[in-house]
C-alpha positions as CSV (number, residue, x, y, z in Angstrom):
1,X,0.0,0.3,0.1
2,X,2.8,2.4,0.4
3,X,4.7,1.9,-2.5
4,X,1.2,2.6,-4.4
5,X,0.8,5.8,-2.5
6,X,4.7,6.2,-3.1
7,X,4.3,6.2,-7.1
8,X,0.5,7.3,-7.8
9,X,0.5,10.6,-5.5
10,X,3.4,12.0,-7.6
11,X,1.9,11.0,-11.0
12,X,-1.5,12.5,-9.9
13,X,0.1,15.8,-9.0
14,X,2.3,15.7,-12.1
15,X,-0.9,15.1,-14.4
16,X,-3.1,17.6,-11.9
17,X,0.0,20.0,-12.9
18,X,-0.1,19.5,-16.7
19,X,-3.7,20.2,-16.8
20,X,-3.3,23.8,-15.3
21,X,-0.3,24.7,-17.3
22,X,-2.2,23.5,-20.8
23,X,-5.4,25.1,-20.1
24,X,-3.1,28.3,-18.6
25,X,-1.0,28.6,-21.8
26,X,-4.6,28.2,-24.2
27,X,-6.1,30.8,-22.6
28,X,-2.7,33.1,-23.1
29,X,-2.7,31.9,-27.0
30,X,-6.6,32.2,-27.3
31,X,-6.4,36.1,-26.5
32,X,-6.1,38.2,-29.8
33,X,-6.7,41.9,-29.4
34,X,-8.9,43.2,-32.0
35,X,-9.3,47.2,-32.6
36,X,-12.4,48.9,-32.6
37,X,-13.8,49.9,-36.0
38,X,-13.2,53.4,-35.6
39,X,-9.9,52.9,-35.0
40,X,-8.5,51.2,-38.1
41,X,-6.8,53.7,-40.7
42,X,-7.6,51.6,-43.9
43,X,-11.5,50.8,-45.3
44,X,-12.5,48.2,-47.7
45,X,-14.9,49.8,-50.1
46,X,-14.9,47.4,-52.9
47,X,-13.4,44.0,-53.7
48,X,-14.5,42.3,-56.8
49,X,-13.2,39.8,-59.0
50,X,-11.6,40.7,-62.3
51,X,-13.2,39.8,-65.2
52,X,-10.6,38.4,-68.2
53,X,-10.5,40.4,-71.4
54,X,-13.1,38.4,-73.2
55,X,-16.0,40.3,-70.5
56,X,-17.9,36.7,-70.3
57,X,-15.2,34.8,-67.8
58,X,-13.3,35.5,-64.5
59,X,-9.1,36.0,-64.2
60,X,-8.5,32.9,-61.5
61,X,-7.2,34.0,-58.2
62,X,-7.3,37.6,-58.8
63,X,-9.2,40.4,-57.4
64,X,-9.2,44.2,-57.2
65,X,-9.6,45.9,-54.2
66,X,-10.5,49.9,-53.3
67,X,-9.3,51.1,-50.1
68,X,-9.5,54.8,-48.8
69,X,-7.2,56.0,-46.0
70,X,-9.4,57.5,-43.1
71,X,-6.8,59.8,-42.5
72,X,-6.0,61.7,-45.5
73,X,-9.4,60.5,-47.8
74,X,-7.1,59.0,-50.3
75,X,-8.0,55.9,-52.2
76,X,-5.6,53.1,-53.1
77,X,-6.5,50.2,-55.9
78,X,-5.0,47.2,-54.8
79,X,-4.6,44.0,-57.5
80,X,-4.2,40.7,-56.7
81,X,-3.6,37.5,-59.0
82,X,-2.4,34.7,-56.9
83,X,0.0,35.6,-54.5
84,X,1.0,39.0,-55.6
85,X,-0.4,42.1,-55.4
86,X,0.3,45.7,-56.8
87,X,-1.2,49.1,-55.2
88,X,-1.5,52.7,-56.8
89,X,-3.3,55.4,-56.1
90,X,-6.8,55.6,-57.4
91,X,-9.4,57.6,-57.4
92,X,-12.6,57.1,-54.9
93,X,-15.6,57.1,-56.7
94,X,-18.1,58.6,-54.5
C-alpha cells in the first residue's frame, strides 16, 4: 500500500500540474487584440473579381480592391493575382 501511495500521488500531482499549465497556456494563446472599427486606418470600399479580356469569364485567383485611408481620405486600388499584389493611388468613385 505504501508503494502505491509513493508512486500514485506524485503521478496524480504531475497530471494535475500539466492540466493547469495546458489550460493556462491555452488561454494565453487564445487572447487576440481586436481593434475597434473606428480605430482602423483603412476601410475596404470594394472587393471584386477581375473579368477576363473577353468580358465573359473571370481571371482565376484575382481580385481588385479599393481601399480608403480614413486619415487622409486618399483611395488606393489594389490588384492581386495569386500571391502577387500591386497598389496604386486611385479614385474613390464616391
